[in-house]
All heavy atoms as TSV, in Angstrom:
chain	resi	resn	atom	element	x	y	z
A	1	MET	N	N	152.337	57.671	114.305
A	1	MET	CA	C	152.207	57.369	112.864
A	1	MET	C	C	153.523	57.154	112.271
A	1	MET	O	O	153.664	56.506	111.278
A	1	MET	CB	C	151.419	58.457	112.164
A	1	MET	CG	C	149.943	58.448	112.438
A	1	MET	SD	S	149.060	56.830	112.152
A	1	MET	CE	C	148.871	56.973	110.311
A	2	ARG	N	N	154.581	57.942	112.793
A	2	ARG	CA	C	155.865	57.698	112.166
A	2	ARG	C	C	156.365	56.230	112.293
A	2	ARG	O	O	157.047	55.700	111.304
A	2	ARG	CB	C	156.861	58.597	112.870
A	2	ARG	CG	C	158.290	58.581	112.191
A	2	ARG	CD	C	159.175	59.489	112.939
A	2	ARG	NE	N	160.503	59.392	112.263
A	2	ARG	CZ	C	161.538	59.995	112.662
A	2	ARG	NH1	N	161.498	60.841	113.712
A	2	ARG	NH2	N	162.644	59.773	112.067
A	3	GLY	N	N	156.169	55.491	113.296
A	3	GLY	CA	C	156.488	54.217	113.408
A	3	GLY	C	C	155.854	53.360	112.311
A	3	GLY	O	O	156.596	52.346	111.882
A	4	LEU	N	N	154.631	53.476	112.079
A	4	LEU	CA	C	153.875	52.789	111.009
A	4	LEU	C	C	154.507	53.026	109.624
A	4	LEU	O	O	154.712	51.983	108.922
A	4	LEU	CB	C	152.468	53.048	111.014
A	4	LEU	CG	C	151.509	52.398	110.118
A	4	LEU	CD1	C	151.674	50.811	110.376
A	4	LEU	CD2	C	150.093	52.786	110.105
A	5	ALA	N	N	154.760	54.262	109.364
A	5	ALA	CA	C	155.475	54.567	108.042
A	5	ALA	C	C	156.898	53.911	107.997
A	5	ALA	O	O	157.277	53.421	106.876
A	5	ALA	CB	C	155.599	56.074	107.860
A	6	GLN	N	N	157.671	53.990	109.119
A	6	GLN	CA	C	158.898	53.230	109.031
A	6	GLN	C	C	158.876	51.875	108.906
A	6	GLN	O	O	159.640	51.234	108.215
A	6	GLN	CB	C	159.617	53.732	110.502
A	6	GLN	CG	C	161.041	53.370	110.410
A	6	GLN	CD	C	161.796	53.728	111.773
A	6	GLN	OE1	O	161.108	53.985	112.764
A	6	GLN	NE2	N	163.042	53.745	111.770
A	7	ARG	N	N	157.890	51.123	109.513
A	7	ARG	CA	C	157.710	49.755	109.345
A	7	ARG	C	C	157.363	49.455	107.889
A	7	ARG	O	O	157.755	48.432	107.354
A	7	ARG	CB	C	156.648	49.229	110.318
A	7	ARG	CG	C	157.099	49.068	111.683
A	7	ARG	CD	C	156.035	48.366	112.535
A	7	ARG	NE	N	156.517	48.328	113.875
A	7	ARG	CZ	C	155.926	47.655	114.865
A	7	ARG	NH1	N	154.900	46.985	114.566
A	7	ARG	NH2	N	156.392	47.629	116.097
A	8	ALA	N	N	156.384	50.225	107.464
A	8	ALA	CA	C	156.092	49.968	105.889
A	8	ALA	C	C	157.367	50.127	105.011
A	8	ALA	O	O	157.422	49.292	104.122
A	8	ALA	CB	C	154.914	50.960	105.559
A	9	ASN	N	N	158.151	51.067	105.240
A	9	ASN	CA	C	159.295	51.295	104.508
A	9	ASN	C	C	160.199	50.093	104.647
A	9	ASN	O	O	160.756	49.596	103.627
A	9	ASN	CB	C	160.014	52.594	104.904
A	9	ASN	CG	C	161.171	52.966	103.918
A	9	ASN	OD1	O	161.095	52.673	102.762
A	9	ASN	ND2	N	162.207	53.547	104.451
A	10	LEU	N	N	160.427	49.580	105.804
A	10	LEU	CA	C	161.280	48.544	106.142
A	10	LEU	C	C	160.779	47.254	105.473
A	10	LEU	O	O	161.547	46.481	104.883
A	10	LEU	CB	C	161.560	48.225	107.661
A	10	LEU	CG	C	162.358	49.284	108.310
A	10	LEU	CD1	C	162.337	48.988	109.923
A	10	LEU	CD2	C	163.797	49.220	107.814
A	11	LEU	N	N	159.534	47.043	105.471
A	11	LEU	CA	C	158.860	45.932	104.891
A	11	LEU	C	C	159.126	45.884	103.324
A	11	LEU	O	O	159.418	44.915	102.689
A	11	LEU	CB	C	157.384	45.806	105.128
A	11	LEU	CG	C	156.574	44.604	104.681
A	11	LEU	CD1	C	157.160	43.330	105.222
A	11	LEU	CD2	C	155.142	44.855	104.890
A	12	HIS	N	N	158.971	47.056	102.773
A	12	HIS	CA	C	159.166	47.303	101.320
A	12	HIS	C	C	160.558	46.973	100.954
A	12	HIS	O	O	160.759	46.248	99.979
A	12	HIS	CB	C	158.757	48.679	100.956
A	12	HIS	CG	C	158.912	48.961	99.432
A	12	HIS	ND1	N	158.067	48.443	98.457
A	12	HIS	CD2	C	159.815	49.731	98.802
A	12	HIS	CE1	C	158.443	48.823	97.291
A	12	HIS	NE2	N	159.627	49.687	97.436
A	13	GLU	N	N	161.573	47.484	101.673
A	13	GLU	CA	C	162.961	47.218	101.421
A	13	GLU	C	C	163.239	45.751	101.559
A	13	GLU	O	O	164.018	45.205	100.793
A	13	GLU	CB	C	163.868	48.027	102.379
A	13	GLU	CG	C	163.879	49.545	102.095
A	13	GLU	CD	C	164.611	50.267	103.063
A	13	GLU	OE1	O	165.515	49.682	103.818
A	13	GLU	OE2	O	164.529	51.533	103.138
A	14	GLY	N	N	162.635	45.092	102.663
A	14	GLY	CA	C	162.932	43.664	102.866
A	14	GLY	C	C	162.388	42.896	101.540
A	14	GLY	O	O	163.014	41.965	101.096
A	15	TRP	N	N	161.193	43.200	101.179
A	15	TRP	CA	C	160.575	42.461	99.966
A	15	TRP	C	C	161.498	42.624	98.772
A	15	TRP	O	O	161.719	41.732	98.013
A	15	TRP	CB	C	159.175	42.926	99.691
A	15	TRP	CG	C	158.121	42.244	100.497
A	15	TRP	CD1	C	157.379	42.676	101.446
A	15	TRP	CD2	C	157.873	40.884	100.423
A	15	TRP	NE1	N	156.623	41.744	102.080
A	15	TRP	CE2	C	156.781	40.550	101.358
A	15	TRP	CE3	C	158.287	39.774	99.577
A	15	TRP	CZ2	C	156.247	39.269	101.525
A	15	TRP	CZ3	C	157.696	38.575	99.788
A	15	TRP	CH2	C	156.715	38.316	100.802
A	16	LYS	N	N	162.001	43.861	98.505
A	16	LYS	CA	C	162.808	44.185	97.412
A	16	LYS	C	C	164.126	43.321	97.491
A	16	LYS	O	O	164.527	42.705	96.537
A	16	LYS	CB	C	163.240	45.622	97.280
A	16	LYS	CG	C	162.211	46.556	96.605
A	16	LYS	CD	C	162.614	47.992	96.610
A	16	LYS	CE	C	164.024	48.353	96.496
A	16	LYS	NZ	N	164.133	49.702	96.421
A	17	ALA	N	N	164.675	43.207	98.596
A	17	ALA	CA	C	166.035	42.419	98.827
A	17	ALA	C	C	165.731	41.016	98.549
A	17	ALA	O	O	166.455	40.274	97.853
A	17	ALA	CB	C	166.608	42.598	100.140
A	18	VAL	N	N	164.610	40.420	99.116
A	18	VAL	CA	C	164.308	39.064	98.963
A	18	VAL	C	C	163.789	38.693	97.470
A	18	VAL	O	O	164.226	37.679	96.953
A	18	VAL	CB	C	163.200	38.615	99.922
A	18	VAL	CG1	C	162.774	37.197	99.750
A	18	VAL	CG2	C	163.671	38.651	101.305
A	19	MET	N	N	163.206	39.580	96.889
A	19	MET	CA	C	162.678	39.320	95.485
A	19	MET	C	C	163.955	39.281	94.585
A	19	MET	O	O	163.949	38.574	93.555
A	19	MET	CB	C	161.798	40.412	94.974
A	19	MET	CG	C	160.386	40.216	95.665
A	19	MET	SD	S	159.736	38.466	95.484
A	19	MET	CE	C	159.452	38.403	93.756
A	20	LYS	N	N	165.000	40.011	94.848
A	20	LYS	CA	C	166.159	40.062	93.974
A	20	LYS	C	C	166.835	38.703	94.016
A	20	LYS	O	O	167.165	37.962	93.077
A	20	LYS	CB	C	167.225	41.102	94.364
A	20	LYS	CG	C	166.808	42.368	93.990
A	20	LYS	CD	C	167.845	43.507	94.452
A	20	LYS	CE	C	167.484	44.879	94.230
A	20	LYS	NZ	N	168.366	45.721	94.761
A	21	VAL	N	N	166.948	38.081	95.345
A	21	VAL	CA	C	167.546	36.786	95.520
A	21	VAL	C	C	166.593	35.719	94.893
A	21	VAL	O	O	167.051	34.776	94.323
A	21	VAL	CB	C	167.732	36.516	97.013
A	21	VAL	CG1	C	168.115	35.105	97.285
A	21	VAL	CG2	C	168.682	37.494	97.608
A	22	PHE	N	N	165.244	35.922	94.964
A	22	PHE	CA	C	164.318	35.030	94.561
A	22	PHE	C	C	164.450	34.848	92.925
A	22	PHE	O	O	164.575	33.897	92.396
A	22	PHE	CB	C	162.909	35.426	94.886
A	22	PHE	CG	C	161.825	34.495	94.464
A	22	PHE	CD1	C	161.572	33.303	95.111
A	22	PHE	CD2	C	161.040	34.794	93.268
A	22	PHE	CE1	C	160.665	32.450	94.662
A	22	PHE	CE2	C	160.123	33.908	92.876
A	22	PHE	CZ	C	159.826	32.749	93.607
A	23	ILE	N	N	164.543	36.089	92.313
A	23	ILE	CA	C	164.688	36.001	90.837
A	23	ILE	C	C	165.891	35.444	90.451
A	23	ILE	O	O	166.061	34.576	89.431
A	23	ILE	CB	C	164.526	37.558	90.358
A	23	ILE	CG1	C	163.005	37.871	90.530
A	23	ILE	CG2	C	164.899	37.579	88.821
A	23	ILE	CD1	C	162.754	39.430	90.398
A	24	MET	N	N	167.055	35.757	91.134
A	24	MET	CA	C	168.383	35.106	90.722
A	24	MET	C	C	168.313	33.664	90.974
A	24	MET	O	O	168.820	32.869	90.128
A	24	MET	CB	C	169.466	35.683	91.624
A	24	MET	CG	C	169.889	37.111	91.199
A	24	MET	SD	S	170.399	37.198	89.525
A	24	MET	CE	C	171.828	36.145	89.521
A	25	ALA	N	N	167.652	33.111	91.960
A	25	ALA	CA	C	167.476	31.703	92.217
A	25	ALA	C	C	166.686	31.019	91.042
A	25	ALA	O	O	167.040	29.950	90.635
A	25	ALA	CB	C	166.937	31.520	93.565
A	26	VAL	N	N	165.728	31.674	90.666
A	26	VAL	CA	C	164.919	31.097	89.490
A	26	VAL	C	C	165.666	31.076	88.262
A	26	VAL	O	O	165.682	30.047	87.530
A	26	VAL	CB	C	163.560	31.941	89.370
A	26	VAL	CG1	C	162.892	31.552	87.897
A	26	VAL	CG2	C	162.597	31.792	90.407
A	27	LEU	N	N	166.411	32.100	87.973
A	27	LEU	CA	C	167.280	32.176	86.803
A	27	LEU	C	C	168.382	31.109	86.769
A	27	LEU	O	O	168.612	30.330	85.865
A	27	LEU	CB	C	167.885	33.504	86.680
A	27	LEU	CG	C	166.946	34.670	86.179
A	27	LEU	CD1	C	167.629	36.012	86.243
A	27	LEU	CD2	C	166.306	34.394	84.904
A	28	ILE	N	N	169.046	31.005	87.957
A	28	ILE	CA	C	170.252	30.100	88.096
A	28	ILE	C	C	169.570	28.577	87.980
A	28	ILE	O	O	170.221	27.749	87.309
A	28	ILE	CB	C	171.021	30.249	89.429
A	28	ILE	CG1	C	171.744	31.585	89.327
A	28	ILE	CG2	C	171.884	29.108	89.752
A	28	ILE	CD1	C	172.305	32.011	90.566
A	29	ASP	N	N	168.574	28.261	88.719
A	29	ASP	CA	C	167.974	26.979	88.656
A	29	ASP	C	C	167.342	26.673	87.256
A	29	ASP	O	O	167.568	25.525	86.743
A	29	ASP	CB	C	166.797	26.926	89.682
A	29	ASP	CG	C	166.337	25.483	89.713
A	29	ASP	OD1	O	167.204	24.552	89.990
A	29	ASP	OD2	O	165.184	25.150	89.543
A	30	GLY	N	N	166.904	27.744	86.528
A	30	GLY	CA	C	166.401	27.448	85.147
A	30	GLY	C	C	167.561	27.125	84.190
A	30	GLY	O	O	167.444	26.216	83.414
A	31	VAL	N	N	168.636	27.837	84.365
A	31	VAL	CA	C	169.837	27.532	83.466
A	31	VAL	C	C	170.293	26.130	83.881
A	31	VAL	O	O	170.542	25.264	83.012
A	31	VAL	CB	C	170.947	28.579	83.663
A	31	VAL	CG1	C	172.268	28.183	83.000
A	31	VAL	CG2	C	170.513	29.922	83.200
A	32	TYR	N	N	170.411	25.765	85.154
A	32	TYR	CA	C	170.819	24.490	85.595
A	32	TYR	C	C	169.986	23.394	84.986
A	32	TYR	O	O	170.465	22.394	84.399
A	32	TYR	CB	C	170.919	24.308	87.067
A	32	TYR	CG	C	171.184	22.978	87.637
A	32	TYR	CD1	C	172.411	22.468	87.505
A	32	TYR	CD2	C	170.204	22.215	87.974
A	32	TYR	CE1	C	172.756	21.218	87.947
A	32	TYR	CE2	C	170.442	20.913	88.451
A	32	TYR	CZ	C	171.758	20.407	88.399
A	32	TYR	OH	O	171.980	19.117	88.871
A	33	GLN	N	N	168.603	23.616	85.110
A	33	GLN	CA	C	167.729	22.580	84.642
A	33	GLN	C	C	167.890	22.346	83.090
A	33	GLN	O	O	167.889	21.268	82.568
A	33	GLN	CB	C	166.256	22.983	84.880
A	33	GLN	CG	C	165.887	22.844	86.330
A	33	GLN	CD	C	164.322	23.251	86.478
A	33	GLN	OE1	O	163.605	23.374	85.544
A	33	GLN	NE2	N	163.972	23.573	87.737
A	34	TYR	N	N	167.943	23.461	82.424
A	34	TYR	CA	C	168.132	23.390	80.990
A	34	TYR	C	C	169.388	22.597	80.555
A	34	TYR	O	O	169.370	21.744	79.612
A	34	TYR	CB	C	168.111	24.779	80.336
A	34	TYR	CG	C	168.185	24.748	78.845
A	34	TYR	CD1	C	167.017	24.313	78.095
A	34	TYR	CD2	C	169.254	25.050	77.960
A	34	TYR	CE1	C	166.999	24.171	76.703
A	34	TYR	CE2	C	169.290	24.861	76.756
A	34	TYR	CZ	C	168.159	24.523	76.056
A	34	TYR	OH	O	168.149	24.411	74.664
A	35	LEU	N	N	170.485	22.922	81.230
A	35	LEU	CA	C	171.761	22.357	80.917
A	35	LEU	C	C	171.808	20.877	81.350
A	35	LEU	O	O	172.339	20.149	80.544
A	35	LEU	CB	C	172.908	23.124	81.603
A	35	LEU	CG	C	173.147	24.449	81.042
A	35	LEU	CD1	C	174.364	25.175	81.847
A	35	LEU	CD2	C	173.620	24.463	79.537
A	36	GLU	N	N	171.274	20.502	82.515
A	36	GLU	CA	C	171.449	19.193	82.952
A	36	GLU	C	C	170.241	18.352	82.444
A	36	GLU	O	O	170.437	17.136	82.221
A	36	GLU	CB	C	171.399	19.224	84.510
A	36	GLU	CG	C	172.668	19.730	85.028
A	36	GLU	CD	C	173.873	18.748	84.731
A	36	GLU	OE1	O	173.729	17.550	84.788
A	36	GLU	OE2	O	174.915	19.359	84.376
A	37	LEU	N	N	169.048	18.876	82.332
A	37	LEU	CA	C	167.875	18.026	82.060
A	37	LEU	C	C	167.405	18.260	80.652
A	37	LEU	O	O	166.506	17.560	80.216
A	37	LEU	CB	C	166.763	18.400	83.078
A	37	LEU	CG	C	166.995	18.183	84.539
A	37	LEU	CD1	C	165.933	18.529	85.393
A	37	LEU	CD2	C	167.455	16.760	84.698
A	38	GLY	N	N	167.892	19.330	80.034
A	38	GLY	CA	C	167.406	19.616	78.643
A	38	GLY	C	C	166.004	20.271	78.581
A	38	GLY	O	O	165.434	20.415	77.463
A	39	TRP	N	N	165.445	20.615	79.727
A	39	TRP	CA	C	164.121	21.183	79.742
A	39	TRP	C	C	164.147	22.141	80.987
A	39	TRP	O	O	164.778	22.017	81.878
A	39	TRP	CB	C	163.070	20.084	79.729
A	39	TRP	CG	C	161.714	20.611	79.495
A	39	TRP	CD1	C	160.667	20.732	80.484
A	39	TRP	CD2	C	161.268	21.027	78.199
A	39	TRP	NE1	N	159.563	21.203	79.779
A	39	TRP	CE2	C	159.819	21.308	78.448
A	39	TRP	CE3	C	161.716	21.144	76.930
A	39	TRP	CZ2	C	159.006	21.816	77.435
A	39	TRP	CZ3	C	161.025	21.584	75.934
A	39	TRP	CH2	C	159.615	21.900	76.162
A	40	PHE	N	N	163.069	22.986	80.875
A	40	PHE	CA	C	162.811	23.923	82.042
A	40	PHE	C	C	161.609	23.549	82.776
A	40	PHE	O	O	160.507	23.544	82.079
A	40	PHE	CB	C	162.881	25.394	81.694
A	40	PHE	CG	C	162.593	26.350	82.711
A	40	PHE	CD1	C	163.318	26.512	83.816
A	40	PHE	CD2	C	161.369	27.117	82.652
A	40	PHE	CE1	C	163.066	27.428	84.734
A	40	PHE	CE2	C	161.006	28.023	83.590
A	40	PHE	CZ	C	161.794	28.232	84.689
A	41	TYR	N	N	161.511	23.357	84.039
A	41	TYR	CA	C	160.423	23.039	84.783
A	41	TYR	C	C	160.089	24.136	85.705
A	41	TYR	O	O	160.732	24.365	86.814
A	41	TYR	CB	C	160.658	21.643	85.649
A	41	TYR	CG	C	160.845	20.484	84.680
A	41	TYR	CD1	C	162.229	20.107	84.541
A	41	TYR	CD2	C	159.833	19.828	84.246
A	41	TYR	CE1	C	162.423	19.088	83.615
A	41	TYR	CE2	C	160.090	18.649	83.402
A	41	TYR	CZ	C	161.442	18.330	83.057
A	41	TYR	OH	O	161.566	17.270	82.348
A	42	PRO	N	N	159.117	25.004	85.341
A	42	PRO	CA	C	158.903	26.200	86.246
A	42	PRO	C	C	158.470	25.922	87.525
A	42	PRO	O	O	158.770	26.687	88.480
A	42	PRO	CB	C	157.844	26.983	85.324
A	42	PRO	CG	C	157.363	26.011	84.378
A	42	PRO	CD	C	158.253	24.944	84.203
A	43	GLY	N	N	157.584	24.882	87.813
A	43	GLY	CA	C	157.169	24.671	89.279
A	43	GLY	C	C	158.355	24.288	90.104
A	43	GLY	O	O	158.455	24.809	91.232
A	44	GLU	N	N	159.229	23.443	89.575
A	44	GLU	CA	C	160.444	22.994	90.359
A	44	GLU	C	C	161.332	24.415	90.649
A	44	GLU	O	O	161.884	24.470	91.725
A	44	GLU	CB	C	161.204	22.006	89.696
A	44	GLU	CG	C	160.479	20.661	89.710
A	44	GLU	CD	C	161.248	19.620	89.044
A	44	GLU	OE1	O	162.446	19.690	88.853
A	44	GLU	OE2	O	160.624	18.527	88.678
A	45	ALA	N	N	161.470	25.107	89.588
A	45	ALA	CA	C	162.238	26.357	89.800
A	45	ALA	C	C	161.753	27.293	90.758
A	45	ALA	O	O	162.457	27.754	91.629
A	45	ALA	CB	C	162.409	27.119	88.401
A	46	LEU	N	N	160.405	27.409	90.826
A	46	LEU	CA	C	159.766	28.311	91.876
A	46	LEU	C	C	159.856	27.727	93.203
A	46	LEU	O	O	160.198	28.507	94.261
A	46	LEU	CB	C	158.306	28.547	91.601
A	46	LEU	CG	C	158.064	29.359	90.330
A	46	LEU	CD1	C	156.551	29.384	89.918
A	46	LEU	CD2	C	158.602	30.782	90.444
A	47	ILE	N	N	159.765	26.504	93.404
A	47	ILE	CA	C	159.860	25.771	94.637
A	47	ILE	C	C	161.370	25.916	95.221
A	47	ILE	O	O	161.579	26.218	96.412
A	47	ILE	CB	C	159.502	24.357	94.697
A	47	ILE	CG1	C	158.066	24.226	94.438
A	47	ILE	CG2	C	159.961	23.561	95.981
A	47	ILE	CD1	C	157.504	22.813	94.135
A	48	THR	N	N	162.292	25.684	94.334
A	48	THR	CA	C	163.722	25.827	94.649
A	48	THR	C	C	164.057	27.251	95.110
A	48	THR	O	O	164.668	27.534	96.004
A	48	THR	CB	C	164.646	25.300	93.419
A	48	THR	OG1	O	164.447	24.060	93.144
A	48	THR	CG2	C	166.096	25.424	93.778
A	49	ALA	N	N	163.522	28.240	94.300
A	49	ALA	CA	C	163.804	29.652	94.535
A	49	ALA	C	C	163.217	29.986	95.970
A	49	ALA	O	O	163.808	30.775	96.693
A	49	ALA	CB	C	163.301	30.482	93.583
A	50	PHE	N	N	162.018	29.557	96.146
A	50	PHE	CA	C	161.409	29.767	97.497
A	50	PHE	C	C	162.261	29.250	98.626
A	50	PHE	O	O	162.547	29.940	99.659
A	50	PHE	CB	C	159.949	29.127	97.550
A	50	PHE	CG	C	159.330	29.345	98.865
A	50	PHE	CD1	C	158.760	30.580	99.218
A	50	PHE	CD2	C	159.232	28.391	99.776
A	50	PHE	CE1	C	158.101	30.818	100.313
A	50	PHE	CE2	C	158.521	28.547	100.983
A	50	PHE	CZ	C	158.015	29.813	101.308
A	51	VAL	N	N	162.730	28.074	98.429
A	51	VAL	CA	C	163.559	27.399	99.567
A	51	VAL	C	C	164.893	28.153	99.672
A	51	VAL	O	O	165.238	28.358	100.821
A	51	VAL	CB	C	163.740	25.942	99.275
A	51	VAL	CG1	C	164.798	25.379	100.220
A	51	VAL	CG2	C	162.486	25.136	99.364
A	52	LEU	N	N	165.462	28.569	98.573
A	52	LEU	CA	C	166.721	29.256	98.709
A	52	LEU	C	C	166.588	30.758	99.120
A	52	LEU	O	O	167.540	31.375	99.613
A	52	LEU	CB	C	167.439	29.165	97.471
A	52	LEU	CG	C	167.891	27.850	96.929
A	52	LEU	CD1	C	168.512	27.908	95.557
A	52	LEU	CD2	C	168.952	27.279	97.938
A	53	ALA	N	N	165.495	31.361	98.817
A	53	ALA	CA	C	165.328	32.820	99.153
A	53	ALA	C	C	164.553	32.989	100.414
A	53	ALA	O	O	164.984	33.892	101.313
A	53	ALA	CB	C	164.772	33.621	97.978
A	54	PHE	N	N	163.395	32.659	100.545
A	54	PHE	CA	C	162.418	33.017	101.589
A	54	PHE	C	C	162.708	32.291	102.953
A	54	PHE	O	O	162.712	32.873	103.935
A	54	PHE	CB	C	160.919	32.821	101.176
A	54	PHE	CG	C	160.425	33.840	100.166
A	54	PHE	CD1	C	160.271	33.553	98.899
A	54	PHE	CD2	C	160.309	35.101	100.650
A	54	PHE	CE1	C	159.876	34.445	97.989
A	54	PHE	CE2	C	159.810	36.067	99.656
A	54	PHE	CZ	C	159.551	35.805	98.431
A	55	VAL	N	N	162.948	30.887	102.852
A	55	VAL	CA	C	163.159	30.168	104.043
A	55	VAL	C	C	164.349	30.708	104.984
A	55	VAL	O	O	164.204	30.926	106.063
A	55	VAL	CB	C	163.178	28.737	103.674
A	55	VAL	CG1	C	163.592	27.840	104.980
A	55	VAL	CG2	C	161.921	28.237	103.141
A	56	PRO	N	N	165.479	30.881	104.280
A	56	PRO	CA	C	166.582	31.425	105.125
A	56	PRO	C	C	166.326	32.719	105.649
A	56	PRO	O	O	166.686	33.116	106.806
A	56	PRO	CB	C	167.844	31.469	104.204
A	56	PRO	CG	C	167.499	30.481	103.104
A	56	PRO	CD	C	166.013	30.495	102.975
A	57	TYR	N	N	165.717	33.636	104.891
A	57	TYR	CA	C	165.273	34.907	105.389
A	57	TYR	C	C	164.382	34.948	106.553
A	57	TYR	O	O	164.682	35.546	107.626
A	57	TYR	CB	C	164.671	35.825	104.214
A	57	TYR	CG	C	164.215	37.132	104.685
A	57	TYR	CD1	C	165.042	38.191	104.818
A	57	TYR	CD2	C	162.839	37.342	104.952
A	57	TYR	CE1	C	164.638	39.441	105.242
A	57	TYR	CE2	C	162.377	38.559	105.333
A	57	TYR	CZ	C	163.339	39.662	105.457
A	57	TYR	OH	O	162.902	40.908	105.875
A	58	LEU	N	N	163.403	34.046	106.470
A	58	LEU	CA	C	162.465	33.944	107.677
A	58	LEU	C	C	163.192	33.243	108.845
A	58	LEU	O	O	162.843	33.701	109.958
A	58	LEU	CB	C	161.295	33.065	107.264
A	58	LEU	CG	C	160.339	33.682	106.182
A	58	LEU	CD1	C	159.306	32.738	105.596
A	58	LEU	CD2	C	159.767	34.981	106.592
A	59	LEU	N	N	163.995	32.289	108.649
A	59	LEU	CA	C	164.700	31.690	109.773
A	59	LEU	C	C	165.699	32.563	110.363
A	59	LEU	O	O	165.952	32.566	111.604
A	59	LEU	CB	C	165.312	30.417	109.334
A	59	LEU	CG	C	164.376	29.213	108.891
A	59	LEU	CD1	C	165.227	27.972	108.375
A	59	LEU	CD2	C	163.607	28.764	110.200
A	60	ILE	N	N	166.368	33.430	109.660
A	60	ILE	CA	C	167.542	34.198	110.206
A	60	ILE	C	C	166.955	35.548	110.783
A	60	ILE	O	O	167.585	36.115	111.653
A	60	ILE	CB	C	168.447	34.403	109.083
A	60	ILE	CG1	C	169.210	33.097	108.827
A	60	ILE	CG2	C	169.522	35.455	109.593
A	60	ILE	CD1	C	170.193	33.043	107.624
A	61	ARG	N	N	165.945	36.071	110.229
A	61	ARG	CA	C	165.456	37.399	110.465
A	61	ARG	C	C	165.191	37.605	111.988
A	61	ARG	O	O	165.662	38.566	112.649
A	61	ARG	CB	C	164.187	37.753	109.694
A	61	ARG	CG	C	163.634	39.121	109.914
A	61	ARG	CD	C	162.487	39.323	109.038
A	61	ARG	NE	N	161.801	40.591	109.423
A	61	ARG	CZ	C	160.635	40.730	109.799
A	61	ARG	NH1	N	159.795	39.737	109.855
A	61	ARG	NH2	N	160.215	41.900	110.107
A	62	GLY	N	N	164.476	36.604	112.611
A	62	GLY	CA	C	164.116	36.744	114.014
A	62	GLY	C	C	165.309	36.806	114.979
A	62	GLY	O	O	165.368	37.747	115.714
A	63	PRO	N	N	166.114	35.759	114.874
A	63	PRO	CA	C	167.359	35.816	115.851
A	63	PRO	C	C	168.257	37.097	115.614
A	63	PRO	O	O	168.748	37.693	116.591
A	63	PRO	CB	C	168.105	34.594	115.485
A	63	PRO	CG	C	167.106	33.727	114.888
A	63	PRO	CD	C	166.099	34.537	114.165
A	64	ILE	N	N	168.474	37.461	114.372
A	64	ILE	CA	C	169.272	38.644	114.050
A	64	ILE	C	C	168.585	39.880	114.649
A	64	ILE	O	O	169.245	40.778	115.274
A	64	ILE	CB	C	169.506	38.822	112.565
A	64	ILE	CG1	C	170.359	37.692	112.081
A	64	ILE	CG2	C	170.210	40.179	112.289
A	64	ILE	CD1	C	171.649	37.592	112.640
A	65	ASN	N	N	167.222	40.016	114.541
A	65	ASN	CA	C	166.497	41.145	115.099
A	65	ASN	C	C	166.593	41.182	116.709
A	65	ASN	O	O	166.933	42.284	117.241
A	65	ASN	CB	C	165.110	41.205	114.756
A	65	ASN	CG	C	164.845	41.733	113.313
A	65	ASN	OD1	O	165.762	42.338	112.821
A	65	ASN	ND2	N	163.735	41.398	112.759
A	66	ARG	N	N	166.586	40.030	117.253
A	66	ARG	CA	C	166.735	39.931	118.633
A	66	ARG	C	C	168.131	40.229	119.135
A	66	ARG	O	O	168.327	41.059	120.093
A	66	ARG	CB	C	166.393	38.542	119.188
A	66	ARG	CG	C	164.871	38.306	119.425
A	66	ARG	CD	C	164.596	36.992	120.087
A	66	ARG	NE	N	163.493	36.430	119.280
A	66	ARG	CZ	C	163.510	35.439	118.486
A	66	ARG	NH1	N	164.720	34.853	118.197
A	66	ARG	NH2	N	162.527	34.996	117.785
A	67	LEU	N	N	169.132	39.898	118.421
A	67	LEU	CA	C	170.497	40.230	118.734
A	67	LEU	C	C	170.672	41.729	118.562
A	67	LEU	O	O	171.427	42.433	119.354
A	67	LEU	CB	C	171.361	39.510	117.861
A	67	LEU	CG	C	171.684	37.999	118.143
A	67	LEU	CD1	C	172.514	37.275	117.125
A	67	LEU	CD2	C	172.300	37.906	119.543
A	68	ALA	N	N	170.192	42.380	117.615
A	68	ALA	CA	C	170.255	43.729	117.260
A	68	ALA	C	C	169.634	44.583	118.429
A	68	ALA	O	O	170.225	45.498	118.868
A	68	ALA	CB	C	169.714	44.110	115.926
A	69	ARG	N	N	168.474	44.142	118.852
A	69	ARG	CA	C	167.799	44.809	119.872
A	69	ARG	C	C	168.573	44.755	121.226
A	69	ARG	O	O	168.675	45.653	122.015
A	69	ARG	CB	C	166.411	44.226	120.216
A	69	ARG	CG	C	165.372	45.057	119.294
A	69	ARG	CD	C	163.932	44.475	119.724
A	69	ARG	NE	N	163.433	43.659	118.679
A	69	ARG	CZ	C	162.891	42.498	118.849
A	69	ARG	NH1	N	162.640	42.056	120.058
A	69	ARG	NH2	N	162.529	41.840	117.848
A	70	MET	N	N	169.184	43.460	121.547
A	70	MET	CA	C	169.911	43.355	122.763
A	70	MET	C	C	171.229	44.166	122.783
A	70	MET	O	O	171.585	44.789	123.712
A	70	MET	CB	C	170.350	41.811	122.981
A	70	MET	CG	C	169.164	40.989	123.397
A	70	MET	SD	S	169.498	39.184	123.726
A	70	MET	CE	C	171.157	38.871	123.093
A	71	LYS	N	N	171.845	44.301	121.583
A	71	LYS	CA	C	173.047	45.030	121.392
A	71	LYS	C	C	172.736	46.583	121.639
A	71	LYS	O	O	173.492	47.314	122.217
A	71	LYS	CB	C	173.748	44.944	120.066
A	71	LYS	CG	C	174.982	45.630	119.812
A	71	LYS	CD	C	175.861	44.816	119.058
A	71	LYS	CE	C	177.169	45.728	118.783
A	71	LYS	NZ	N	178.285	45.222	119.601
A	72	GLY	N	N	171.543	47.022	121.176
A	72	GLY	CA	C	171.091	48.377	121.309
A	72	GLY	C	C	170.772	48.731	122.714
A	72	GLY	O	O	170.924	49.879	123.163
A	73	LYS	N	N	170.396	47.795	123.654
A	73	LYS	CA	C	170.125	47.977	125.068
A	73	LYS	C	C	171.389	48.147	125.916
A	73	LYS	O	O	171.340	48.774	126.852
A	73	LYS	CB	C	169.272	46.951	125.543
A	73	LYS	CG	C	167.843	46.876	125.024
A	73	LYS	CD	C	167.036	45.778	125.681
A	73	LYS	CE	C	165.618	45.763	125.127
A	73	LYS	NZ	N	164.907	44.712	125.734
A	74	VAL	N	N	172.458	47.556	125.429
A	74	VAL	CA	C	173.708	47.596	126.202
A	74	VAL	C	C	174.417	48.933	126.171
A	74	VAL	O	O	174.288	49.804	125.352
A	74	VAL	CB	C	174.734	46.541	125.653
A	74	VAL	CG1	C	176.081	46.650	126.408
A	74	VAL	CG2	C	174.094	45.147	125.897
């Protein structure tokens, strides 16, 4: 059971880290939209934030985990 609790904790920490980046991306994109376009488009801000926060996390997480596991075996 300890492994399950540890995984849940890691998942929670991962979501917290990604959400911070997601919120910052929405804020930065919102300011940019307002300054450049004179208006805020929430749908575009959410899509941009998703692409900037979640996609890199999902693409990088797997290879980094594999490298960490290989390093731990050596």
